[in-house]
C-alpha positions, -999 to +999 in steps of 0.1 A: -282-244+266-277-212+246-246-203+230-232-171+242-208-152+219-186-127+240-175-094+216-146-072+234-130-061+199-150-028+199-171-020+229-181-049+250-210-068+235-226-101+251-251-119+227-274-152+232-283-167+202-281-134+186-296-112+207-281-089+229-280-100+267-275-066+283-249-058+306-257-034+335-229-003+346-193+002+341-186-020+375-203-054+358-187-046+326-149-046+339-157-079+362-170-094+328-143-084+306-112-091+334-130-127+334-129-133+294-096-120+293-085-146+312-115-171+303-108-207+322-083-193+342-088-182+382-091-146+387-088-134+421-108-104+437-079-085+445-069-082+410-111-075+403-112-051+433-081-033+416-096-034+379-124-016+390-110+011+414-076+013+402-068+042+426-088+041+459-106+015+467-134+012+492-141-006+521-165-028+510-149-031+474-151-070+478-185-075+486-191-051+458-171-075+433-192-108+452-225-088+443-215-080+407-207-113+402-238-126+414-254-101+393-239-115+360-249-150+370-287-136+371-280-121+338-267-149+319-292-176+339-320-158+324-300-163+290-300-201+296-268-206+308-263-212+348-230-226+349-208-198+334-193-178+363-177-202+389-163-196+424-129-208+425-108-195+458-088-168+458-113-157+432-137-167+403-136-187+367-151-179+335-156-214+318-157-210+285-169-243+274-190-240+238-193-202+239-176-180+213-152-152+229-142-130+195-106-121+212-099-161+214-112-164+178-091-135+164-060-153+181-067-183+167-073-174+132-040-153+131-024-185+144-039-205+118-028-177+091+004-178+103+008-214+101-003-215+068+023-185+056+053-204+069+038-233+051+039-213+016+001-214+017+001-174+006-032-171-007-047-193+026-031-174+047-040-141+034-080-155+037-072-166+071-057-133+085-083-106+070-107-128+087-092-126+122-090-093+117-125-088+107-133-099+147-125-061+154-154-036+153-137-005+164-111+001+196-106-030+218-126-028+248-142+006+241-159+030+265-141+006+297-119+025+315-087+016+347-054+012+342-052-028+339-085-022+310-062-001+289-032-025+293-051-051+280-064-031+252-034-016+244-018-049+242-048-062+218-042-034+197-001-039+192-015-075+183-036-065+157-013-039+140+010-070+141-013-085+116-022-059+096+016-055+087+016-096+085-016-096+058-002-065+039+034-085+034+011-113+022-002-092-002+032-081-013+041-110-019+009-117-041+015-090-061-016-072-049+003-034-039-018-015-062-050-021-034-028-018-002-015+020-010-043+037+003-051+009+036-011+011+045-010+053+038-036+055+065-022+029+088+011+048+083-009+080+094-018+065+126+014+045+139+035+070+121+065+055+144+065+014+132+091+013+105+075-023+094+043-005+081+064+024+065+082+002+046+049-021+032+043+012+020+073+021+004+075-006-017+038-007-023+042+028-035+072+018-053+054-013-072+029+011-084+048+037-103+047+055-072+086+064-071+091+094-056+058+098-034+079+060-017+111+084-013+093+109+005+077+086+027+112+076+038+123+110+038+090+118+064+099+087+086+135+099+090+126+133+103+098+119+124+125+093+138+149+120+142+127+149+157+109+120+183+135+099+191+168+110+179+173+080+160+180+067+124+154+043+107+167+009+113+186-010+083+154-030+072+144+007+061+171+022+052+181-010+028+146-007+010+154+032+003+186+028-009+174-003-033+146+022-052+167+051-052+189+025-078+154+008-094+168-026-083+152-052-099+152-069-066+119-048-063+103-060-092+069-079-078+067-113-073+064-140-104+028-146-107+017-173-094+005-204-116-037-209-114-042-228-086-070-241-064-066-213-043-059-184-073-092-170-094-093-149-126-110-119-118-139-110-134-166-081-130-200-095-123-228-073-132-263-092-118-286-062-108-327-071-118-338-044-144-345-009-127-382-006-118-401+014-143-421+046-130-406+045-096-413+074-074-406+092-040-381+078-014-361+104-019-347+109+019-343+068+020-320+076-012-302+103+003-292+082+032-279+056+007-258+076-010-244+088+023-231+052+027-209+065-007-193+095+009-185+083+046-146+065+049-142+031+049-133+009+073-102-021+064-121-043+091-156-038+094-185-042+065-206-016+054-241-030+056-275-013+051-310-028+057-342-023+040-371-037+065-413-030+060-441-054+052-449-071+017-456-046-008-440-013+007-415-012-021-382-026-004-364-044-035-377-016-057-355+013-037-332-013-033-328-022-071-334+014-080-306+027-057-280+002-069-286+008-101-282+043-098-248+037-079-238+004-105-209+031-114-195+037-082-187-001-079-161-011-109-152-046-093-187-056-103-226-058-086-237-093-069-275-096-065-292-128-043-327-136-039-326-151-007-365-163-005-369-153+031-405-150+023-411-174-005-446-197-005-433-229-026-397-227-020-374-227+011-350-201+022-318-200+000-293-213+022-259-193+024-236-220+009-255-221-020-255-184-028-217-180-023-214-210-045-225-187-075-211-158-063-180-173-059-187-181-097-193-149-108-161-139-091-143-159-113-137-187-097-134-221-113-163-245-104-137-273-088-119-251-065-150-239-047-145-254-012-173-280+001-174-265+033-197-238+040-169-217+063-145-224+037-164-211+011-170-178+035-135-174+038-129-175+002-153-153-003-143-123+027-110-132+008-114-120-030-137-094-017-108-078+008-091-059-023-121-051-040-150-025-045-184-046-049-220-038-043-238-068-028-278-070-029-295-094-010-332-096-012-354-111+007-337-118+038-347-142+061-328-138+092-290-124+099-282-162+102-287-167+065-272-129+060-238-129+081-219-157+059-219-133+030-204-102+046-174-091+032-149-092+058-142-053+056-130-030+027-148-012+003-180-034-002-213-026+001-239-044+015-280-036+007-302-062+024-339-063+024-362-078+048-397-082+057-385-082+102-359-056+112-328-070+116-318-041+141-311-062+173-289-086+156-267-065+132-255-038+157-219-043+148-224-044+113-251-022+100-242+014+093-278+019+076-312+009+086-342+020+071-376+009+082-399+015+052-430+033+055-457+035+030-460+064+005-466+101+017-499+109-001-486+132-028-462+109-037-488+081-040-514+100-061-481+106-085-471+070-085-508+060-098-507+090-128-474+076-136-490+040-140-523+045-153-521+077-173-524+108-166-557+116-186-576+085-165-576+114-138-578+151-151-611+152-148-613+134-112-587+146-088-611+137-058-612+097-071-573+102-074-569+110-036-596+083-028-581+056-048-545+061-035-562+061-001-580+030-002-552+012-016-535+025+022-505+044-002-491+006-005-470+007-034-480-025-046-517-016-043-512+014-062-498-005-090-519-029-089-550-002-090-529+018-118-525-011-138-562-019-140-570+012-150-545+014-177-551-024-191-591-015-189-605+016-205-637+009-197-636+007-161-637+047-149-617+057-116-652+062-097-661+025-107-629+014-090-632+032-060-664+022-055-657-018-057-629-011-034-650+007-007-664-028-003-644-041+024-654-076+013-643-072-016-610-048-013-584-076-008-596-095-038-598-065-059-561-059-046-550-095-055-549-109-089-549-146-091-539-156-053-513-130-059-507-095-050-514-079-016-530-106+000-504-130-005-473-105+008-496-102+042-502-147+040-466-151+042-459-129+071-490-140+090-477-176+082-440-169+102-457-154+136-458-177+169-494-188+172-500-167+200-487-137+183-512-150+152-541-152+175-536-116+192-534-102+156-567-122+141-590-105+175-569-071+175-586-071+139-620-077+148-613-040+173-636-013+156-613+018+169-588+033+157-558+030+176-557+011+210-536+006+239-518-027+258-541-032+277-568-038+254-546-066+229-540-082+268-578-087+267-583-103+231-559-129+240-564-129+279-531-126+294-509-103+310-496-061+302-460-080+304-469-107+279-487-086+259-462-064+250-439-094+240-467-102+212-470-066+202-436-060+197-434-089+176-462-076+151-441-043+155-412-064+143-428-077+112-446-047+101-483-059+106-487-032+132-477+007+138-474+023+172-482+061+173-461+083+180-457+087+215-476+111+241-456+125+271-473+106+301-495+084+279-497+046+275-484+034+241-507+030+213-511+009+184-528+009+150-536-009+117-531+001+084-571-006+067-551-034+043-538-053+074-572-048+094-591-061+068-564-094+064-566-098+104-605-101+098-601-130+072-578-146+094-601-142+122-632-152+105-614-185+087-603-193+122-641-197+136 
């Protein structure tokens, strides 16, 4: 049985083992949402009819609800779950079992946080409430309508606002007033009649040395209450106003808490690797990453950018170059980890191990780092909730490896690189997805010139272009070729071009000491499913510049549908490219030359 994940704190989303499950149409989505909101309880058919058709249901409404449920059952059965929706007169029950529902997790975390606060564990409570709020991806049940759905969405939003205010109160208790002013200002602007939010904002401003601004917040709130409701502010707000007017000692920040297992000394890590020498091009990608810094941050949604591409295309170079340029925009530091998702000798690094290193870098003493991986992740999110930190995660293998390393929200930015696109499983999080391709020819020749020296190509511009083309404009291959010319003055450009023209030795020339281009391709190929690897090898033997799905199917004697699935796997692994679609023409695929040479090598090895 696959574990299903249901998300309603935002647009309705269903996932099975991290992959999206498509729910077709508004009616099915509404029925599913109503059953999820009452998980493990009977929802009558009449209630479902009223949710789908709040004003004038058709005569066939009950039959249509039955059809919706039957279709949902078929969808979940295909996802590996056949006993999720049960018939129980006078309606249906969604049996939650081991499946995850974000609303349930939100409420459970909120209760745990409140329990910790009641027992005086403010730091733990703050972390738990932050984790609860991180479940939100936007407005609850966004894009679904109807009176019942909208009423449930409004109820959940009130619960969220209550929790935001409780978390703010805990942060004030912990002396974190300065980081609250912006967040609370935004909250009050969106919910001007919530007096608790206004009270927290006034106190945060006052403790941050902004006494006049705190009084102005009261004045604006009082005027709004008078004009909108004809009432005065409540006693707590008026009392706080009077205390601020008289600079009462009662308003001083709480005494510093003695260091304990949950309190750390803030340090500023600076872990970025050295920037890449002679970095060239990628202006469009750099500009897209720069825009991340200009967009308003979301309090409860992490900012994640992913860079995917084949080995040697320059993912790490781009990420490190941009991070080095943007480092001063992150005053609370920069964290870096190579997750070794594609390493020939070592297994991928566990998230728990990375969290241990990150927590130490952020000032957590080793004895105070929790053993439990989930507790480590919660502490990490808590520490980052008040900081603006850049987190660079290189060579990510999967979203499961990445997810525990994401902050719960706030002003931090995560930049992750990996060979396979993480698009399908990071839809809830990703602000920017970059699929990195080889360099354009002009940038490729510029990179060669920078590495080998302009004097090596001054008399042979044609050789420069030929060398770039033989390297497939792949940055790693270009750097190896350029470095060889720089290191061997006796090797001419024409001589290296002639060596690379020989297809039998091209990969050898670009793969010094079993490393280089071949090693990068080998690590990607190693992780293919056997059937996809077999198709890749056989496609490499084709002599056409591109090919259609039927040709791929013929190489492994399979159906067109299965061939499409295997081709998708090869495209996701960046081993094939899809040509620009032509209206009325089936999709066509092609190799980069170096990848086709590698496929032929693998085919020869399997004979």
